[in-house]
PDB file of N, H, CA, C and O in Angstrom:
ATOM      1  N   MET A   1       0.839  -1.179   0.000  1.00  0.00           N
ATOM      2  CA  MET A   1       0.000   0.000   0.000  1.00  0.00           C
ATOM      3  C   MET A   1       0.891   1.253   0.000  1.00  0.00           C
ATOM      4  O   MET A   1       1.816   1.355   0.807  1.00  0.00           O
ATOM      5  N   LEU A   2       0.626   2.161  -0.863  1.00  0.00           N
ATOM      6  H   LEU A   2      -0.124   2.078  -1.518  1.00  0.00           H
ATOM      7  CA  LEU A   2       1.396   3.399  -0.927  1.00  0.00           C
ATOM      8  C   LEU A   2       0.889   4.398   0.097  1.00  0.00           C
ATOM      9  O   LEU A   2      -0.314   4.518   0.328  1.00  0.00           O
ATOM     10  N   GLU A   3       1.824   5.110   0.705  1.00  0.00           N
ATOM     11  H   GLU A   3       2.801   5.013   0.517  1.00  0.00           H
ATOM     12  CA  GLU A   3       1.440   6.156   1.649  1.00  0.00           C
ATOM     13  C   GLU A   3       1.383   7.489   0.911  1.00  0.00           C
ATOM     14  O   GLU A   3       2.234   7.781   0.071  1.00  0.00           O
ATOM     15  N   ALA A   4       0.389   8.280   1.229  1.00  0.00           N
ATOM     16  H   ALA A   4      -0.302   8.043   1.912  1.00  0.00           H
ATOM     17  CA  ALA A   4       0.246   9.591   0.601  1.00  0.00           C
ATOM     18  C   ALA A   4       1.343  10.524   1.098  1.00  0.00           C
ATOM     19  O   ALA A   4       1.721  10.470   2.268  1.00  0.00           O
ATOM     20  N   ALA A   5       1.846  11.365   0.232  1.00  0.00           N
ATOM     21  H   ALA A   5       1.539  11.409  -0.718  1.00  0.00           H
ATOM     22  CA  ALA A   5       2.860  12.343   0.603  1.00  0.00           C
ATOM     23  C   ALA A   5       2.240  13.428   1.471  1.00  0.00           C
ATOM     24  O   ALA A   5       1.090  13.817   1.266  1.00  0.00           O
ATOM     25  N   LYS A   6       2.997  13.909   2.430  1.00  0.00           N
ATOM     26  H   LYS A   6       3.931  13.594   2.597  1.00  0.00           H
ATOM     27  CA  LYS A   6       2.563  15.023   3.263  1.00  0.00           C
ATOM     28  C   LYS A   6       3.416  16.229   2.907  1.00  0.00           C
ATOM     29  O   LYS A   6       4.643  16.169   2.989  1.00  0.00           O
ATOM     30  N   LEU A   7       2.789  17.303   2.521  1.00  0.00           N
ATOM     31  H   LEU A   7       1.793  17.352   2.454  1.00  0.00           H
ATOM     32  CA  LEU A   7       3.494  18.520   2.153  1.00  0.00           C
ATOM     33  C   LEU A   7       3.180  19.607   3.164  1.00  0.00           C
ATOM     34  O   LEU A   7       2.030  19.774   3.569  1.00  0.00           O
ATOM     35  N   PHE A   8       4.198  20.339   3.568  1.00  0.00           N
ATOM     36  H   PHE A   8       5.132  20.203   3.238  1.00  0.00           H
ATOM     37  CA  PHE A   8       4.037  21.457   4.487  1.00  0.00           C
ATOM     38  C   PHE A   8       4.620  22.693   3.829  1.00  0.00           C
ATOM     39  O   PHE A   8       5.627  22.609   3.126  1.00  0.00           O
ATOM     40  N   PHE A   9       3.998  23.836   4.050  1.00  0.00           N
ATOM     41  H   PHE A   9       3.180  23.905   4.621  1.00  0.00           H
ATOM     42  CA  PHE A   9       4.445  25.086   3.467  1.00  0.00           C
ATOM     43  C   PHE A   9       4.565  26.135   4.563  1.00  0.00           C
ATOM     44  O   PHE A   9       3.841  26.093   5.557  1.00  0.00           O
ATOM     45  N   THR A  10       5.473  27.060   4.376  1.00  0.00           N
ATOM     46  H   THR A  10       6.061  27.094   3.568  1.00  0.00           H
ATOM     47  CA  THR A  10       5.567  28.205   5.277  1.00  0.00           C
ATOM     48  C   THR A  10       5.123  29.447   4.515  1.00  0.00           C
ATOM     49  O   THR A  10       5.398  29.592   3.324  1.00  0.00           O
ATOM     50  N   ALA A  11       4.444  30.324   5.208  1.00  0.00           N
ATOM     51  H   ALA A  11       4.221  30.206   6.176  1.00  0.00           H
ATOM     52  CA  ALA A  11       3.977  31.568   4.586  1.00  0.00           C
ATOM     53  C   ALA A  11       5.022  32.655   4.785  1.00  0.00           C
ATOM     54  O   ALA A  11       5.581  32.792   5.873  1.00  0.00           O
ATOM     55  N   SER A  12       5.281  33.410   3.763  1.00  0.00           N
ATOM     56  H   SER A  12       4.826  33.299   2.879  1.00  0.00           H
ATOM     57  CA  SER A  12       6.227  34.529   3.889  1.00  0.00           C
ATOM     58  C   SER A  12       5.497  35.830   4.218  1.00  0.00           C
ATOM     59  O   SER A  12       6.100  36.783   4.711  1.00  0.00           O
ATOM     60  N   ARG A  13       4.202  35.859   3.942  1.00  0.00           N
ATOM     61  H   ARG A  13       3.712  35.085   3.541  1.00  0.00           H
ATOM     62  CA  ARG A  13       3.395  37.028   4.315  1.00  0.00           C
ATOM     63  C   ARG A  13       1.926  36.616   4.356  1.00  0.00           C
ATOM     64  O   ARG A  13       1.522  35.657   3.698  1.00  0.00           O
ATOM     65  N   TRP A  14       1.155  37.330   5.114  1.00  0.00           N
ATOM     66  H   TRP A  14       1.484  38.109   5.648  1.00  0.00           H
ATOM     67  CA  TRP A  14      -0.270  37.074   5.238  1.00  0.00           C
ATOM     68  C   TRP A  14      -0.935  38.269   5.884  1.00  0.00           C
ATOM     69  O   TRP A  14      -0.263  39.189   6.349  1.00  0.00           O
ATOM     70  N   HIS A  15      -2.239  38.253   5.912  1.00  0.00           N
ATOM     71  H   HIS A  15      -2.785  37.505   5.535  1.00  0.00           H
ATOM     72  CA  HIS A  15      -2.974  39.280   6.641  1.00  0.00           C
ATOM     73  C   HIS A  15      -4.198  38.614   7.264  1.00  0.00           C
ATOM     74  O   HIS A  15      -4.653  37.576   6.784  1.00  0.00           O
ATOM     75  N   GLY A  16      -4.719  39.196   8.309  1.00  0.00           N
ATOM     76  H   GLY A  16      -4.348  40.039   8.699  1.00  0.00           H
ATOM     77  CA  GLY A  16      -5.884  38.638   8.984  1.00  0.00           C
ATOM     78  C   GLY A  16      -5.518  37.589  10.013  1.00  0.00           C
ATOM     79  O   GLY A  16      -4.349  37.394  10.347  1.00  0.00           O
ATOM     80  N   GLU A  17      -6.533  36.926  10.499  1.00  0.00           N
ATOM     81  H   GLU A  17      -7.483  37.084  10.227  1.00  0.00           H
ATOM     82  CA  GLU A  17      -6.365  35.873  11.504  1.00  0.00           C
ATOM     83  C   GLU A  17      -6.847  34.544  10.929  1.00  0.00           C
ATOM     84  O   GLU A  17      -7.803  34.519  10.154  1.00  0.00           O
ATOM     85  N   PRO A  18      -6.199  33.441  11.298  1.00  0.00           N
ATOM     86  CA  PRO A  18      -6.676  32.135  10.826  1.00  0.00           C
ATOM     87  C   PRO A  18      -8.083  31.859  11.341  1.00  0.00           C
ATOM     88  O   PRO A  18      -8.436  32.248  12.455  1.00  0.00           O
ATOM     89  N   THR A  19      -8.869  31.193  10.529  1.00  0.00           N
ATOM     90  H   THR A  19      -8.582  30.878   9.625  1.00  0.00           H
ATOM     91  CA  THR A  19     -10.216  30.793  10.938  1.00  0.00           C
ATOM     92  C   THR A  19     -10.397  29.309  10.659  1.00  0.00           C
ATOM     93  O   THR A  19      -9.799  28.767   9.729  1.00  0.00           O
ATOM     94  N   VAL A  20     -11.206  28.667  11.451  1.00  0.00           N
ATOM     95  H   VAL A  20     -11.691  29.107  12.206  1.00  0.00           H
ATOM     96  CA  VAL A  20     -11.517  27.250  11.245  1.00  0.00           C
ATOM     97  C   VAL A  20     -12.512  27.157  10.100  1.00  0.00           C
ATOM     98  O   VAL A  20     -13.638  27.645  10.199  1.00  0.00           O
ATOM     99  N   ARG A  21     -12.090  26.532   9.023  1.00  0.00           N
ATOM    100  H   ARG A  21     -11.176  26.135   8.943  1.00  0.00           H
ATOM    101  CA  ARG A  21     -12.951  26.403   7.846  1.00  0.00           C
ATOM    102  C   ARG A  21     -13.557  25.005   7.720  1.00  0.00           C
ATOM    103  O   ARG A  21     -14.466  24.789   6.918  1.00  0.00           O
ATOM    104  N   GLU A  22     -13.052  24.055   8.517  1.00  0.00           N
ATOM    105  H   GLU A  22     -12.314  24.230   9.168  1.00  0.00           H
ATOM    106  CA  GLU A  22     -13.595  22.700   8.530  1.00  0.00           C
ATOM    107  C   GLU A  22     -13.839  22.288   9.982  1.00  0.00           C
ATOM    108  O   GLU A  22     -13.053  21.522  10.539  1.00  0.00           O
ATOM    109  N   PRO A  23     -14.908  22.779  10.601  1.00  0.00           N
ATOM    110  CA  PRO A  23     -15.144  22.510  12.020  1.00  0.00           C
ATOM    111  C   PRO A  23     -15.329  21.032  12.351  1.00  0.00           C
ATOM    112  O   PRO A  23     -15.180  20.642  13.509  1.00  0.00           O
ATOM    113  N   GLY A  24     -15.646  20.216  11.375  1.00  0.00           N
ATOM    114  H   GLY A  24     -15.768  20.533  10.435  1.00  0.00           H
ATOM    115  CA  GLY A  24     -15.750  18.781  11.617  1.00  0.00           C
ATOM    116  C   GLY A  24     -14.400  18.104  11.759  1.00  0.00           C
ATOM    117  O   GLY A  24     -14.317  16.972  12.235  1.00  0.00           O
ATOM    118  N   ARG A  25     -13.338  18.794  11.347  1.00  0.00           N
ATOM    119  H   ARG A  25     -13.406  19.714  10.960  1.00  0.00           H
ATOM    120  CA  ARG A  25     -11.984  18.234  11.409  1.00  0.00           C
ATOM    121  C   ARG A  25     -11.084  18.986  12.378  1.00  0.00           C
ATOM    122  O   ARG A  25     -10.086  18.444  12.853  1.00  0.00           O
ATOM    123  N   CYS A  26     -11.431  20.216  12.667  1.00  0.00           N
ATOM    124  H   CYS A  26     -12.242  20.656  12.281  1.00  0.00           H
ATOM    125  CA  CYS A  26     -10.574  21.071  13.488  1.00  0.00           C
ATOM    126  C   CYS A  26     -11.463  21.938  14.361  1.00  0.00           C
ATOM    127  O   CYS A  26     -12.375  22.592  13.854  1.00  0.00           O
ATOM    128  N   THR A  27     -11.214  21.956  15.661  1.00  0.00           N
ATOM    129  H   THR A  27     -10.473  21.425  16.072  1.00  0.00           H
ATOM    130  CA  THR A  27     -12.084  22.728  16.555  1.00  0.00           C
ATOM    131  C   THR A  27     -11.574  24.133  16.826  1.00  0.00           C
ATOM    132  O   THR A  27     -12.361  25.031  17.124  1.00  0.00           O
ATOM    133  N   GLU A  28     -10.252  24.336  16.725  1.00  0.00           N
ATOM    134  H   GLU A  28      -9.612  23.606  16.483  1.00  0.00           H
ATOM    135  CA  GLU A  28      -9.705  25.666  16.982  1.00  0.00           C
ATOM    136  C   GLU A  28      -8.280  25.773  16.459  1.00  0.00           C
ATOM    137  O   GLU A  28      -7.621  24.767  16.198  1.00  0.00           O
ATOM    138  N   TRP A  29      -7.818  27.008  16.310  1.00  0.00           N
ATOM    139  H   TRP A  29      -8.353  27.825  16.522  1.00  0.00           H
ATOM    140  CA  TRP A  29      -6.436  27.311  15.975  1.00  0.00           C
ATOM    141  C   TRP A  29      -5.756  27.805  17.234  1.00  0.00           C
ATOM    142  O   TRP A  29      -6.296  28.651  17.946  1.00  0.00           O
ATOM    143  N   ARG A  30      -4.577  27.282  17.511  1.00  0.00           N
ATOM    144  H   ARG A  30      -4.138  26.594  16.932  1.00  0.00           H
ATOM    145  CA  ARG A  30      -3.778  27.771  18.635  1.00  0.00           C
ATOM    146  C   ARG A  30      -2.321  27.758  18.230  1.00  0.00           C
ATOM    147  O   ARG A  30      -1.908  26.970  17.380  1.00  0.00           O
ATOM    148  N   ARG A  31      -1.554  28.625  18.834  1.00  0.00           N
ATOM    149  H   ARG A  31      -1.890  29.265  19.525  1.00  0.00           H
ATOM    150  CA  ARG A  31      -0.102  28.655  18.609  1.00  0.00           C
ATOM    151  C   ARG A  31       0.585  27.955  19.772  1.00  0.00           C
ATOM    152  O   ARG A  31       0.257  28.189  20.935  1.00  0.00           O
ATOM    153  N   TRP A  32       1.542  27.093  19.444  1.00  0.00           N
ATOM    154  H   TRP A  32       1.808  26.903  18.499  1.00  0.00           H
ATOM    155  CA  TRP A  32       2.280  26.340  20.447  1.00  0.00           C
ATOM    156  C   TRP A  32       3.777  26.541  20.222  1.00  0.00           C
ATOM    157  O   TRP A  32       4.224  26.589  19.076  1.00  0.00           O
ATOM    158  N   PRO A  33       4.554  26.657  21.292  1.00  0.00           N
ATOM    159  CA  PRO A  33       6.011  26.676  21.125  1.00  0.00           C
ATOM    160  C   PRO A  33       6.470  25.318  20.589  1.00  0.00           C
ATOM    161  O   PRO A  33       5.900  24.287  20.948  1.00  0.00           O
ATOM    162  N   LEU A  34       7.484  25.309  19.742  1.00  0.00           N
ATOM    163  H   LEU A  34       7.947  26.146  19.450  1.00  0.00           H
ATOM    164  CA  LEU A  34       7.996  24.068  19.176  1.00  0.00           C
ATOM    165  C   LEU A  34       8.451  23.108  20.273  1.00  0.00           C
ATOM    166  O   LEU A  34       8.369  21.891  20.109  1.00  0.00           O
ATOM    167  N   THR A  35       8.925  23.649  21.379  1.00  0.00           N
ATOM    168  H   THR A  35       8.991  24.637  21.513  1.00  0.00           H
ATOM    169  CA  THR A  35       9.408  22.809  22.474  1.00  0.00           C
ATOM    170  C   THR A  35       8.280  22.305  23.377  1.00  0.00           C
ATOM    171  O   THR A  35       8.540  21.549  24.313  1.00  0.00           O
ATOM    172  N   ALA A  36       7.049  22.703  23.119  1.00  0.00           N
ATOM    173  H   ALA A  36       6.837  23.317  22.359  1.00  0.00           H
ATOM    174  CA  ALA A  36       5.922  22.288  23.960  1.00  0.00           C
ATOM    175  C   ALA A  36       4.686  21.995  23.115  1.00  0.00           C
ATOM    176  O   ALA A  36       3.600  22.493  23.411  1.00  0.00           O
ATOM    177  N   LEU A  37       4.845  21.189  22.064  1.00  0.00           N
ATOM    178  H   LEU A  37       5.728  20.784  21.823  1.00  0.00           H
ATOM    179  CA  LEU A  37       3.712  20.831  21.215  1.00  0.00           C
ATOM    180  C   LEU A  37       2.745  19.964  22.008  1.00  0.00           C
ATOM    181  O   LEU A  37       3.170  19.205  22.880  1.00  0.00           O
ATOM    182  N   PRO A  38       1.457  20.065  21.720  1.00  0.00           N
ATOM    183  CA  PRO A  38       0.470  19.272  22.461  1.00  0.00           C
ATOM    184  C   PRO A  38       0.589  17.787  22.118  1.00  0.00           C
ATOM    185  O   PRO A  38       1.079  17.414  21.052  1.00  0.00           O
ATOM    186  N   GLU A  39       0.140  16.976  23.024  1.00  0.00           N
ATOM    187  H   GLU A  39      -0.258  17.280  23.890  1.00  0.00           H
ATOM    188  CA  GLU A  39       0.077  15.529  22.779  1.00  0.00           C
ATOM    189  C   GLU A  39      -1.373  15.142  22.573  1.00  0.00           C
ATOM    190  O   GLU A  39      -2.241  15.620  23.304  1.00  0.00           O
ATOM    191  N   PRO A  40      -1.659  14.304  21.613  1.00  0.00           N
ATOM    192  CA  PRO A  40      -0.686  13.738  20.687  1.00  0.00           C
ATOM    193  C   PRO A  40      -0.428  14.682  19.514  1.00  0.00           C
ATOM    194  O   PRO A  40      -1.345  15.339  19.021  1.00  0.00           O
ATOM    195  N   THR A  41       0.810  14.741  19.081  1.00  0.00           N
ATOM    196  H   THR A  41       1.555  14.208  19.482  1.00  0.00           H
ATOM    197  CA  THR A  41       1.170  15.417  17.832  1.00  0.00           C
ATOM    198  C   THR A  41       1.655  14.324  16.890  1.00  0.00           C
ATOM    199  O   THR A  41       2.533  13.541  17.252  1.00  0.00           O
ATOM    200  N   VAL A  42       1.102  14.264  15.702  1.00  0.00           N
ATOM    201  H   VAL A  42       0.389  14.900  15.408  1.00  0.00           H
ATOM    202  CA  VAL A  42       1.460  13.240  14.724  1.00  0.00           C
ATOM    203  C   VAL A  42       2.954  13.329  14.427  1.00  0.00           C
ATOM    204  O   VAL A  42       3.496  14.425  14.280  1.00  0.00           O
ATOM    205  N   ASP A  43       3.624  12.169  14.338  1.00  0.00           N
ATOM    206  H   ASP A  43       3.184  11.279  14.457  1.00  0.00           H
ATOM    207  CA  ASP A  43       5.080  12.133  14.148  1.00  0.00           C
ATOM    208  C   ASP A  43       5.539  12.922  12.931  1.00  0.00           C
ATOM    209  O   ASP A  43       6.525  13.656  13.010  1.00  0.00           O
ATOM    210  N   TYR A  44       4.832  12.784  11.786  1.00  0.00           N
ATOM    211  H   TYR A  44       4.031  12.188  11.721  1.00  0.00           H
ATOM    212  CA  TYR A  44       5.284  13.488  10.590  1.00  0.00           C
ATOM    213  C   TYR A  44       5.098  14.998  10.724  1.00  0.00           C
ATOM    214  O   TYR A  44       5.851  15.768  10.129  1.00  0.00           O
ATOM    215  N   THR A  45       4.107  15.424  11.496  1.00  0.00           N
ATOM    216  H   THR A  45       3.496  14.798  11.980  1.00  0.00           H
ATOM    217  CA  THR A  45       3.922  16.850  11.733  1.00  0.00           C
ATOM    218  C   THR A  45       5.055  17.392  12.593  1.00  0.00           C
ATOM    219  O   THR A  45       5.606  18.455  12.305  1.00  0.00           O
ATOM    220  N   ARG A  46       5.402  16.666  13.644  1.00  0.00           N
ATOM    221  H   ARG A  46       4.955  15.803  13.878  1.00  0.00           H
ATOM    222  CA  ARG A  46       6.520  17.068  14.513  1.00  0.00           C
ATOM    223  C   ARG A  46       7.821  17.149  13.701  1.00  0.00           C
ATOM    224  O   ARG A  46       8.571  18.117  13.827  1.00  0.00           O
ATOM    225  N   ALA A  47       8.086  16.133  12.869  1.00  0.00           N
ATOM    226  H   ALA A  47       7.477  15.347  12.766  1.00  0.00           H
ATOM    227  CA  ALA A  47       9.303  16.113  12.052  1.00  0.00           C
ATOM    228  C   ALA A  47       9.339  17.300  11.094  1.00  0.00           C
ATOM    229  O   ALA A  47      10.388  17.917  10.912  1.00  0.00           O
ATOM    230  N   ALA A  48       8.202  17.622  10.481  1.00  0.00           N
ATOM    231  H   ALA A  48       7.350  17.120  10.629  1.00  0.00           H
ATOM    232  CA  ALA A  48       8.152  18.751   9.539  1.00  0.00           C
ATOM    233  C   ALA A  48       8.397  20.072  10.259  1.00  0.00           C
ATOM    234  O   ALA A  48       9.157  20.907   9.769  1.00  0.00           O
ATOM    235  N   LEU A  49       7.766  20.273  11.411  1.00  0.00           N
ATOM    236  H   LEU A  49       7.148  19.595  11.809  1.00  0.00           H
ATOM    237  CA  LEU A  49       7.954  21.524  12.149  1.00  0.00           C
ATOM    238  C   LEU A  49       9.405  21.694  12.617  1.00  0.00           C
ATOM    239  O   LEU A  49       9.957  22.792  12.559  1.00  0.00           O
ATOM    240  N   GLU A  50      10.011  20.604  13.077  1.00  0.00           N
ATOM    241  H   GLU A  50       9.563  19.712  13.124  1.00  0.00           H
ATOM    242  CA  GLU A  50      11.412  20.675  13.500  1.00  0.00           C
ATOM    243  C   GLU A  50      12.322  20.981  12.322  1.00  0.00           C
ATOM    244  O   GLU A  50      13.250  21.779  12.452  1.00  0.00           O
ATOM    245  N   ALA A  51      12.070  20.353  11.161  1.00  0.00           N
ATOM    246  H   ALA A  51      11.316  19.705  11.055  1.00  0.00           H
ATOM    247  CA  ALA A  51      12.882  20.625   9.968  1.00  0.00           C
ATOM    248  C   ALA A  51      12.727  22.074   9.528  1.00  0.00           C
ATOM    249  O   ALA A  51      13.719  22.729   9.209  1.00  0.00           O
ATOM    250  N   ILE A  52      11.502  22.581   9.506  1.00  0.00           N
ATOM    251  H   ILE A  52      10.697  22.049   9.765  1.00  0.00           H
ATOM    252  CA  ILE A  52      11.263  23.970   9.110  1.00  0.00           C
ATOM    253  C   ILE A  52      11.995  24.922  10.051  1.00  0.00           C
ATOM    254  O   ILE A  52      12.568  25.918   9.608  1.00  0.00           O
ATOM    255  N   SER A  53      11.976  24.619  11.344  1.00  0.00           N
ATOM    256  H   SER A  53      11.511  23.810  11.704  1.00  0.00           H
ATOM    257  CA  SER A  53      12.642  25.507  12.311  1.00  0.00           C
ATOM    258  C   SER A  53      14.153  25.521  12.117  1.00  0.00           C
ATOM    259  O   SER A  53      14.809  26.502  12.467  1.00  0.00           O
ATOM    260  N   ARG A  54      14.713  24.449  11.565  1.00  0.00           N
ATOM    261  H   ARG A  54      14.180  23.652  11.281  1.00  0.00           H
ATOM    262  CA  ARG A  54      16.160  24.385  11.288  1.00  0.00           C
ATOM    263  C   ARG A  54      16.503  24.971   9.917  1.00  0.00           C
ATOM    264  O   ARG A  54      17.677  25.107   9.572  1.00  0.00           O
ATOM    265  N   GLY A  55      15.477  25.316   9.137  1.00  0.00           N
ATOM    266  H   GLY A  55      14.523  25.206   9.417  1.00  0.00           H
ATOM    267  CA  GLY A  55      15.721  25.823   7.792  1.00  0.00           C
ATOM    268  C   GLY A  55      15.931  24.721   6.778  1.00  0.00           C
ATOM    269  O   GLY A  55      16.432  24.978   5.683  1.00  0.00           O
ATOM    270  N   THR A  56      15.555  23.493   7.120  1.00  0.00           N
ATOM    271  H   THR A  56      15.148  23.284   8.010  1.00  0.00           H
ATOM    272  CA  THR A  56      15.696  22.357   6.218  1.00  0.00           C
ATOM    273  C   THR A  56      14.464  22.300   5.312  1.00  0.00           C
ATOM    274  O   THR A  56      13.348  22.142   5.807  1.00  0.00           O
ATOM    275  N   PRO A  57      14.646  22.424   4.007  1.00  0.00           N
ATOM    276  CA  PRO A  57      13.484  22.498   3.112  1.00  0.00           C
ATOM    277  C   PRO A  57      12.811  21.153   2.822  1.00  0.00           C
ATOM    278  O   PRO A  57      11.691  21.115   2.313  1.00  0.00           O
ATOM    279  N   TYR A  58      13.496  20.046   3.145  1.00  0.00           N
ATOM    280  H   TYR A  58      14.406  20.076   3.559  1.00  0.00           H
ATOM    281  CA  TYR A  58      12.950  18.731   2.807  1.00  0.00           C
ATOM    282  C   TYR A  58      13.365  17.722   3.867  1.00  0.00           C
ATOM    283  O   TYR A  58      14.488  17.776   4.369  1.00  0.00           O
ATOM    284  N   THR A  59      12.479  16.812   4.208  1.00  0.00           N
ATOM    285  H   THR A  59      11.567  16.768   3.801  1.00  0.00           H
ATOM    286  CA  THR A  59      12.812  15.682   5.057  1.00  0.00           C
ATOM    287  C   THR A  59      12.106  14.454   4.518  1.00  0.00           C
ATOM    288  O   THR A  59      10.979  14.538   4.030  1.00  0.00           O
ATOM    289  N   ALA A  60      12.762  13.328   4.607  1.00  0.00           N
ATOM    290  H   ALA A  60      13.678  13.260   5.003  1.00  0.00           H
ATOM    291  CA  ALA A  60      12.176  12.061   4.149  1.00  0.00           C
ATOM    292  C   ALA A  60      11.603  11.290   5.329  1.00  0.00           C
ATOM    293  O   ALA A  60      11.464  10.069   5.254  1.00  0.00           O
ATOM    294  N   ALA A  61      11.273  11.969   6.404  1.00  0.00           N
ATOM    295  H   ALA A  61      11.386  12.961   6.464  1.00  0.00           H
ATOM    296  CA  ALA A  61      10.736  11.299   7.586  1.00  0.00           C
ATOM    297  C   ALA A  61       9.511  10.484   7.235  1.00  0.00           C
ATOM    298  O   ALA A  61       8.601  10.967   6.561  1.00  0.00           O
ATOM    299  N   GLY A  62       9.491   9.241   7.697  1.00  0.00           N
ATOM    300  H   GLY A  62      10.230   8.848   8.245  1.00  0.00           H
ATOM    301  CA  GLY A  62       8.353   8.369   7.434  1.00  0.00           C
ATOM    302  C   GLY A  62       8.477   7.537   6.168  1.00  0.00           C
ATOM    303  O   GLY A  62       7.632   6.682   5.900  1.00  0.00           O
ATOM    304  N   TRP A  63       9.532   7.782   5.382  1.00  0.00           N
ATOM    305  H   TRP A  63      10.219   8.476   5.600  1.00  0.00           H
ATOM    306  CA  TRP A  63       9.748   7.034   4.161  1.00  0.00           C
ATOM    307  C   TRP A  63      10.945   6.116   4.356  1.00  0.00           C
ATOM    308  O   TRP A  63      11.980   6.540   4.871  1.00  0.00           O
ATOM    309  N   ASN A  64      10.807   4.862   3.948  1.00  0.00           N
ATOM    310  H   ASN A  64       9.967   4.517   3.530  1.00  0.00           H
ATOM    311  CA  ASN A  64      11.911   3.882   4.082  1.00  0.00           C
ATOM    312  C   ASN A  64      12.832   3.959   2.899  1.00  0.00           C
ATOM    313  O   ASN A  64      13.813   3.218   2.831  1.00  0.00           O
TER     314      ASN A  64
END
């Protein structure tokens, strides 16, 4: 079985405040320090956030 690719993007500019557009999937937006992410945080999400914070544009986390 093939696993779907997970892509993460960083914004260089924006305006306004984030809003929940899919309330059946997400109940709220909150900001968390990278060193204190909530549990459970999905492993690939944690790996992507850590890579982005290091300035690493790509990670193969989760791929054998």
